[in-house]
N, C-alpha and C positions, 0 to 999 in steps of 0.2 A: 817870452814871445808865446800867445798862444796859437797852437797847430793850426794849419790852412788845407781844408779840404782839395783836393785837386784829384784826376784823374790819370795814372800811370800807364802808356801805351807805349808797349815794346812790341816790333818786329822782328823778326829772324828770318833773313834769308840765305838759302844753299845758291850759290854763283855756279855755272855751270864749267865742268871741266875746262881746262884751255879756253878758256874766254879770254880776250887781249886786254890788256890792263889799261889800255886810253877807254877799254867800254866800261869798267871796273870804275876808271875814276870818274867816269860821265854819270854812270850812276849815283856813285856818292854824292857830286856835287847839285846832282839836281835832285836828291834826297834833302841836301842843306838847303839846298835857298827854298824849301817850303816853311822854314822859320821864319821867314819875311811877311806871311801871315798873320795878320792882326787875332787870327784866333790862336794860335800858338803864342805863347810866352817862354815853351824851352823845346828847342830840338835838336838832339846829336846824331850823325850816322857816319859810322866809318866799319873800319872791320874787327872783327872781334879778336878779341887780345888773347885768352886763352879759354878753351872748352876744358869741362872737369868733370862731365858726364859720358859714359859710353851713347846714352840718349841724344848726346847734342851733334847732328851734323854741320852745323851753317858755319856760314863764312862771314857774313854780315851783318850789320845791325843797325834800326833807326828806334831811340828813343826820344818820345815827347810827352810831355806833359802838358794838359788844358784845366782849366777854372769848371769847368761842368760837364755832363755827358752832355747836351746840346752844342757845346763847343766841337766834342769830340766828334759828335752827329754830323754838324756842318762841314768840318777837315774833313770828312771821309767824301761826301761828295762834291768838293769844293773844287771845280775843272783844274785848278794849277794842279793840285794832287792827283784828279784822276789820268792828267796828264801824264806825270813822272810814271805810275804807273803804268801806263798804256806803253811808254817808252823804254822801260826799263825788263816789261814780261821777256822779250825771247831770251837774256843772258840767265833769268832765274830758274833753277830748277823746281826749287822749293821754296816754300816761306810758311811761317807760323808766325801767329799773335796774339797775346793777352792783352786785356782791360782789367783795370779794377780801382776803386777809391780806396784813396790813401788820406789818411792825416798826418801830415808832411809836416816836423819840428825840424826848421831852418830853412834854408833858402829853396825856392822853386829853381832856379836855377844852378846849377853844378858849376864848380870853378871851373874854370880849364886846365884840364891836368890831372883834376881828382879820378878815382878809378871807381868802379862798381860793379859787384858780385850779384846777379841774379839769380836766384832759384826757383824755378818753376815746376808743382810739384803737382802730379796726375794720382786722385785717391784711386785704394782699393778697391774693390767693386763693394758698395754697401756701405761705406765709409763716407760721411758728409765732411765736403770742404771744409765746414766750418770746424771740424774737429780737426783736423790740420792748422785751420788761422790758431785754432787756442791754441796747440801742441808748443807752436812758433812764437806767440805772445806770451809762452811760459817761459821763452830761452831769456837768461841777461844777455843779452848781445845788442851791438849797436844796429839794430835794425833799422832802416831809413822809413819805408812802405813796406804794408803787405796785407793782402786780401784776395777776396774772392773773385776771380775773371767772371765779369760779365758780357762779354764776347765770345761765344763758343764754337763760332763760327771754322775759325781759321787753328783754333788751340788743341785739337787732336787729342781732346780727352784732357788735358791736363786745368785745372780747374784753380789753383792756387798762386797766387805770384807774391815773393819777397826780393827787396831790393836789400842789399849792405852798399854804404856809401863810406867811401876812405879818402884820406887826401891825395894820395897819389899810389902809386904800384907799389911802394917798398911796404909803405903801412896794411896794403892786400895781404902782402906775400909775407907779413911778418907770422910769431907770433901769437900774437890776440887775433887777425885775421882768420889765419888757419884752425886757431881753438873754436871760433865762435863757428864757422861753417860746420866740422864734426857736430859740435854740440847740437847744432841745429838738425843737421843729417840723422843722428842720434833718436831724438826726442822725435822725431815722426816715423823713424823708418819700417812700425810696424804697420803705419797708416796709409803708405803710398805705395801706388805700383811702380812705378818709376819717378825719378825729377831729371829736370836741365838744368845745367850750369855751369853759366857763361860769365866770363869776365871781358867788362868793357872798360876802355879809356874813351873821359870826355876831351874830344880833340883841343889841341889849343886854335884851332882856327875857326870853332863854333861861332855860327853866325848868329845874333840878337837881336830882339826887338828895338 
């Protein structure tokens, strides 16, 4: 199967402390409802499974995929998306977003119950993001997608995204899954100021088109 060029879109949220659980559930439900848009071949949202880095202080995620930059742009200004954003503003303390182009080998829609590990890197001053991408590419690991962030406005200086995919939590937290993360972090260590590493589970109740 030849690779499919897609856009990875990852948003991380920090929900305000002491927010009522019903409001959090409503937020997640409203975000998942956006998968019904024709522009969105995949969307999953929910609580972060585990934070693996001190820089990660987020509680929830939204991960979606698009077939082109124009589709992502249309989604961003779509009335349904804007309504969901406005609805959830009161309970969100902070947010972070990155987007990158990836040549994906495999299915665009991840299997329900599968696991994902995202590593988002902020280059050291004077280090081109392309150098980090090159270093990642040289590590033999089960990289699902990686690339340079092209939406800098909400990324807090983080410029490189990497997604490692796993069949489930056991594989992600197994020896091979841990070793590949260590190998990547060691390879890029001298090139980055900081990294955000979060682990996500694709909910079994993901909405599909």
